C-alpha positions in Angstrom: -14.2 -3.0 5.9 -14.4 -5.0 9.1 -16.8 -4.0 11.6 -13.8 -1.6 14.6 -13.7 -0.1 17.1 -14.2 3.4 15.9 -12.1 5.3 18.1 -9.3 2.8 17.0 -6.4 5.3 15.7 -4.7 5.0 12.6 -1.5 4.6 11.8 1.0 5.0 8.2 2.0 1.2 6.6 3.4 3.5 3.1 3.6 6.6 1.7 3.3 6.0 -2.2 3.3 9.0 -4.8 0.9 7.9 -7.0 -2.7 5.9 -7.3 -1.6 3.4 -8.7 0.8 2.0 -6.5 -1.2 2.9 -3.8 -4.5 1.4 -4.5 -2.7 -2.2 -5.0 -1.6 -2.0 -2.2 -4.9 -1.0 -0.8 -6.5 -4.1 -3.2 -4.1 -6.5 -1.4 -4.9 -5.4 1.9 -8.6 -5.0 2.0 -8.8 -8.9 0.6 -7.1 -9.5 3.3 -9.6 -8.1 5.7 -7.8 -5.1 6.8 -9.0 -2.2 7.0 -7.2 0.3 4.8 -7.5 4.4 4.1 -6.4 6.6 1.4 -4.6 10.1 2.8 -4.0 12.8 0.1 -4.5 10.1 -3.2 -5.9 11.9 -5.9 -7.8 9.6 -8.3 -8.8 12.8 -10.7 -5.5 14.1 -12.1 -2.8 14.1 -13.0 -0.4 11.3 -10.8 2.1 12.5 -9.2 0.7 15.7 -8.7 3.9 18.6 -8.3 3.6 21.0 -5.7 6.9 22.9 -4.3 9.2 21.0 -3.0 8.8 17.7 -4.6 5.8 15.2 -5.4 2.5 15.3 -3.4 2.5 11.6 -0.9 -0.2 9.5 -0.9 -0.3 8.2 2.7 -1.8 4.5 3.5 -3.5 4.2 6.3 -4.3 0.7 9.1 -5.9 0.5 12.0 -3.2 0.5 14.1 -4.2 -3.4 16.1 -3.8 -4.6 12.2 -0.6 -2.9 11.7 2.1 -6.0 11.7 0.1 -8.1 10.0 -0.3 -5.6 7.3 2.8 -4.6 6.9 3.6 -8.7 6.5 1.1 -7.9 3.5 2.8 -5.4 2.1 6.0 -7.2 3.1 5.7 -10.2 1.6 4.0 -9.0 -2.2 5.4 -5.4 -2.3 8.9 -5.6 0.0 12.6 -4.9 -0.8 12.4 -8.8 -0.7 10.5 -9.3 -3.5 12.3 -11.4 -7.1 11.8 -10.8 -10.0 12.8 -13.5 -12.7 14.7 -11.4 -15.9 13.5 -11.8 -19.0 15.8 -15.4 -19.7 14.6 -16.9 -16.7 13.4 -19.7 -15.7 11.7 -20.4 -12.6 13.8 -23.1 -10.3 13.2 -26.6 -10.8 10.6 -26.1 -13.8 
């Protein structure tokens, strides 16, 4: 974590159903010097943890001042516009 104002509010960036996905995004942001906090994570238990009315959710929080940068990184690596290759598809230009 970087040195930030301890009084700066945390805001929700994303919600996950399991610790693996939450951990991947958390690590990406930390590797890019963005403070993060996982809330509701139960890394020692079975995932997802069933609760009345649905499953537990894991919230990924970032500092309010870093929300825009964190959202851009999240979208670039995990957003809806990410393209995955089909089994026999080749990369254009190769």
